[in-house]
C-alpha positions in Angstrom: 39.7 1.8 -202.6 41.5 2.9 -199.1 39.9 1.3 -196.4 38.7 3.6 -193.5 40.7 3.6 -190.2 38.8 3.3 -187.1 39.8 4.2 -183.7 38.2 3.2 -180.2 39.2 2.3 -176.4 40.1 -0.7 -175.9 38.1 -3.0 -173.1 38.3 -6.0 -171.0 36.6 -8.0 -173.9 39.1 -7.1 -176.5 42.2 -8.8 -174.4 42.4 -11.9 -177.2 41.9 -10.0 -179.9 45.2 -8.0 -178.8 46.9 -10.6 -177.9 46.9 -12.3 -181.4 47.8 -8.9 -182.8 51.1 -9.0 -180.2 51.5 -12.3 -181.3 51.7 -11.6 -185.2 54.3 -8.8 -184.1 56.4 -11.3 -182.2 56.2 -13.7 -185.1 57.8 -10.7 -187.1 60.0 -9.0 -185.1 61.4 -11.7 -183.2 60.4 -15.5 -184.8 58.1 -16.6 -183.1 54.7 -15.7 -180.6 55.8 -14.7 -177.5 52.7 -13.6 -176.3 50.6 -15.1 -173.4 47.0 -13.7 -172.7 47.3 -13.2 -169.1 50.2 -10.8 -169.6 47.5 -8.6 -172.0 44.9 -9.4 -169.4 47.2 -7.6 -166.4 47.6 -4.6 -168.8 44.4 -4.3 -169.3 43.5 -4.6 -165.8 46.3 -2.2 -164.6 44.6 -0.5 -161.6 46.6 2.8 -162.5 45.0 2.7 -166.3 41.9 4.3 -167.7 41.2 1.8 -170.7 38.4 4.9 -171.8 40.8 7.4 -171.8 45.0 5.7 -172.1 44.4 3.0 -174.8 43.7 2.8 -178.6 42.6 -0.3 -181.0 42.9 1.1 -184.6 41.2 -0.9 -187.3 41.7 -1.1 -191.2 38.6 -2.3 -192.6 37.3 -4.1 -189.5 40.9 -5.5 -189.3 42.8 -4.7 -185.3 46.0 -3.5 -186.8 47.0 -1.6 -183.8 47.3 -0.8 -180.4 48.5 1.7 -177.9 48.5 1.9 -174.3 49.5 4.6 -171.7 50.2 4.5 -167.8 51.9 7.0 -165.1 53.1 4.8 -162.0 56.3 6.1 -162.1 56.4 9.1 -160.5 56.2 12.9 -162.1 57.8 14.0 -165.6 57.5 10.4 -166.8 54.7 8.6 -169.0 55.3 5.2 -170.2 53.5 3.6 -173.2 52.8 0.5 -175.6 52.5 0.9 -179.2 52.3 -2.2 -181.6 51.6 -1.9 -185.4 51.7 -4.2 -188.7 53.6 -3.0 -191.3 52.1 -1.3 -193.9 49.8 0.9 -191.9 51.5 4.1 -191.1 48.2 6.2 -190.8 47.1 3.7 -188.2 50.6 4.1 -186.4 50.9 7.6 -187.1 47.3 8.1 -185.4 47.9 6.1 -181.8 51.3 8.1 -181.7 49.3 11.4 -181.9 46.7 10.0 -179.4 49.1 8.8 -176.9 51.2 12.0 -177.2 48.2 14.5 -176.3 47.5 11.7 -173.5 50.7 11.9 -172.1 51.1 15.8 -171.8 47.9 15.8 -169.9 49.2 13.1 -167.3 52.6 15.4 -167.4 50.4 18.2 -166.5 51.8 20.2 -163.6 54.6 18.5 -163.8 57.3 20.0 -165.8 59.7 18.9 -167.9 59.1 15.1 -168.9 59.0 12.5 -171.1 56.9 9.7 -173.2 58.8 6.5 -172.9 58.7 3.8 -175.2 60.4 0.4 -175.4 60.8 -1.3 -179.1 62.4 -3.9 -180.7 65.6 -2.7 -182.2 63.9 -3.6 -186.0 60.4 -2.8 -185.0 57.5 -3.2 -187.1 56.5 0.4 -186.5 58.8 2.9 -189.3 61.1 4.2 -186.9 61.4 7.8 -189.0 57.5 8.1 -187.8 59.2 8.6 -184.4 62.6 10.6 -185.0 60.5 12.8 -187.3 58.2 13.6 -184.1 61.2 13.9 -182.4 61.7 10.6 -180.3 65.2 9.7 -179.9 66.9 6.1 -178.2 68.4 6.2 -175.1 69.5 2.9 -173.6 69.3 -0.5 -174.8 67.5 -3.8 -173.7 68.6 -7.7 -174.1 66.2 -10.5 -173.5 68.4 -13.2 -173.2 68.0 -17.1 -172.9 69.8 -20.6 -172.4 68.8 -23.8 -173.0 68.1 -26.0 -169.5 68.3 -29.8 -169.0 67.7 -32.0 -165.9 70.8 -34.0 -165.9 72.9 -30.3 -166.5 72.2 -28.0 -164.3 71.8 -29.6 -161.6 71.8 -27.2 -157.9 74.9 -25.4 -157.5 76.4 -25.3 -154.1 76.7 -21.6 -152.1 79.5 -19.4 -151.5 80.6 -20.3 -148.1 78.3 -19.8 -145.3 75.0 -18.6 -148.0 71.9 -20.2 -146.8 68.9 -19.5 -149.5 65.1 -19.4 -148.6 62.0 -19.2 -150.7 58.9 -16.6 -150.0 56.3 -19.2 -149.8 52.9 -17.9 -147.7 55.3 -15.7 -145.3 54.1 -12.1 -145.7 57.2 -10.8 -143.7 59.5 -12.7 -146.2 57.4 -10.9 -149.4 58.0 -7.7 -147.6 61.8 -8.2 -147.3 62.1 -9.3 -150.8 60.7 -6.0 -152.2 63.2 -4.0 -149.7 65.9 -5.7 -151.4 64.7 -5.4 -154.9 64.3 -1.7 -154.0 68.0 -1.5 -152.6 69.5 -3.7 -155.3 68.0 -2.0 -158.0 67.8 1.5 -156.6 70.6 2.9 -159.0 69.4 1.2 -162.2 68.3 2.9 -165.3 65.0 3.3 -165.3 64.3 1.8 -162.0 61.1 3.3 -160.3 60.8 3.4 -156.5 57.6 1.6 -155.2 55.7 1.4 -151.9 54.9 -1.9 -150.9 51.3 -2.5 -152.2 51.7 -0.3 -155.7 55.0 -3.1 -156.3 52.7 -6.5 -155.7 50.4 -4.1 -158.5 53.6 -4.0 -160.9 54.5 -7.0 -161.0 50.9 -8.4 -160.7 52.7 -10.1 -156.8 49.2 -11.2 -156.1 48.4 -13.9 -158.7 52.3 -14.5 -158.2 54.2 -18.0 -157.1 55.9 -16.9 -154.8 58.1 -20.2 -153.8 60.0 -18.8 -156.9 60.8 -16.2 -155.2 64.5 -17.0 -152.8 66.2 -14.4 -150.5 69.9 -15.1 -149.8 71.3 -14.6 -146.4 74.6 -14.9 -144.6 75.8 -15.1 -141.0 76.1 -11.3 -139.4 75.2 -9.6 -142.6 71.7 -10.5 -142.9 69.6 -11.1 -146.4 71.8 -10.3 -148.8 70.3 -11.1 -152.2 67.1 -11.8 -153.5 65.9 -14.0 -156.9 62.6 -13.2 -158.1 61.3 -15.2 -160.9 57.9 -16.0 -161.9 56.5 -19.4 -164.2 53.5 -18.0 -166.1 54.9 -17.8 -169.5 54.4 -20.0 -172.4 57.5 -20.1 -173.8 60.1 -20.2 -171.2 60.7 -19.8 -167.2 61.4 -15.9 -166.7 64.5 -14.3 -164.2 62.7 -10.8 -163.3 65.2 -10.1 -160.6 68.6 -10.6 -159.5 69.7 -8.8 -156.9 72.9 -8.6 -154.4 73.6 -5.7 -152.1 76.0 -3.5 -153.5 78.9 -3.8 -150.3 78.8 -7.8 -151.3 79.1 -7.9 -154.8 81.6 -9.7 -156.7 81.4 -12.7 -153.8 80.1 -15.3 -156.3 76.4 -14.3 -154.9 74.4 -13.0 -158.3 76.4 -15.8 -159.7 74.8 -18.3 -157.7 71.1 -17.0 -157.6 71.7 -17.4 -161.7 72.3 -20.8 -161.5 70.2 -22.1 -158.8 67.3 -20.4 -161.2 68.5 -22.4 -163.8 68.4 -25.6 -161.6 64.9 -24.8 -160.5 63.4 -24.1 -163.4 65.1 -27.1 -165.1 63.7 -29.2 -162.4 60.0 -27.9 -163.1 60.4 -29.5 -166.7 61.3 -26.0 -168.7 63.9 -26.6 -171.0 63.9 -22.6 -171.1 64.9 -20.0 -168.9 65.0 -16.1 -170.0 65.7 -12.7 -168.2 66.3 -8.9 -169.7 69.2 -6.8 -168.5 70.3 -3.2 -169.5 73.1 -3.5 -171.8 75.0 -1.0 -169.8 74.4 -2.2 -166.1 77.2 -1.3 -164.4 77.0 -4.2 -162.0 78.7 -6.3 -164.8 75.3 -8.4 -165.6 75.3 -8.4 -168.8 79.1 -10.4 -168.8 78.1 -12.6 -165.7 75.1 -13.7 -167.8 76.9 -14.5 -170.5 79.7 -16.5 -169.0 76.8 -18.8 -167.7 75.8 -19.0 -171.4 72.9 -17.3 -171.6 73.1 -15.3 -175.1 71.1 -13.2 -176.7 67.0 -13.9 -177.8 66.4 -10.2 -178.9 66.8 -6.5 -178.1 65.0 -3.9 -177.3 65.8 -0.2 -177.6 64.0 2.5 -175.5 62.6 5.7 -176.8 62.2 8.5 -175.3 59.7 12.1 -176.6 60.1 15.1 -174.3 56.9 16.5 -173.1 56.0 19.8 -173.7 52.6 21.9 -172.7 52.2 23.2 -176.1 53.5 19.9 -178.3 
C-alpha cells in the first residue's frame, strides 16, 4: 500500500529533524554530513521568512522525506529557494516544487519578469528531469573548494610591501568598513545582492559572528584595500566567506596574501581543513588563485532558474 504524503509548514521545533534530513542528503551527494544545526536554525529564524507561508515539510508514512524554503531578500524580480529530498520520493519532490513556485509568484507579484533560483549539487538527490520538465535551466556553476592545513606548514605569510592587516574585533566602525568593502569588491559578481548594513548583518548572521576572524587590509595613501571575512562555526571546516580586493589594486598579491593569512589563522586555531566557495566563471581569476594555493574541488553546485510568470 502506498504511504500517504502529508505536507505542513516548518516550525522552529523542526530544526533537528530538518538537520538530520539535510545530512542524509549530504552523505549521498558529497560523501559525509556537513550541515550544522545552527545553520538550519539561522534559516528558520531569518527575519525575512514567514515559516507559515514560506516553508514546507513533506512526510511519507510519518517520515520526513523533503524540505523546502523560499525567501525574497535579493530585491525585485528574484526569489531564492532551498529544496532537499531523499531519493525515491518524486511525489514529495514535485509537490514541494509546486508549492515553492506558487509562493514565488506571489512574492514576485507586481515586479514584472522574475526568477526563482535554486542551488543544487551537480549530482543531486532530486531527479533533474523534474526540473527541466518544469522549465528550469542552469545558469551558473559554483565550486566548494577545500585545503588541508597544518600548523607547521601554514605559517603567517609576509605581507606585500606596505600592506597592513587589522581584525575588526568589537570596533563598529571597522565592521561597517568590512561591509563597505564586501559591497564594493563583490558588486560585479554574479548573484551579488547589494544590501545596507543592517540587512547585510542579518544575511551573514553578523550578530553571532566572531568578528576577530574578519580582517581589513590597508595600504599607505590608498586606505582600506581588501577584506577577508571568515567564520569558524562549521563542524567540518573553517570557512573563508569573502576575500575581496579593490579593483584598482588587484594583481599586487593582496588576494593571495589574504588567502594564506586565512590558512595560517585557521591552522593556528587547530583546524585541519579550510574551505570556500567560488563561481567558476568569476572574471577576477579567483578560481585559478585558489588552485595555485593548493585548494581542490570538494563538490560543485549548479544554479537553476525558473522564469516567473504571473499565470504560471
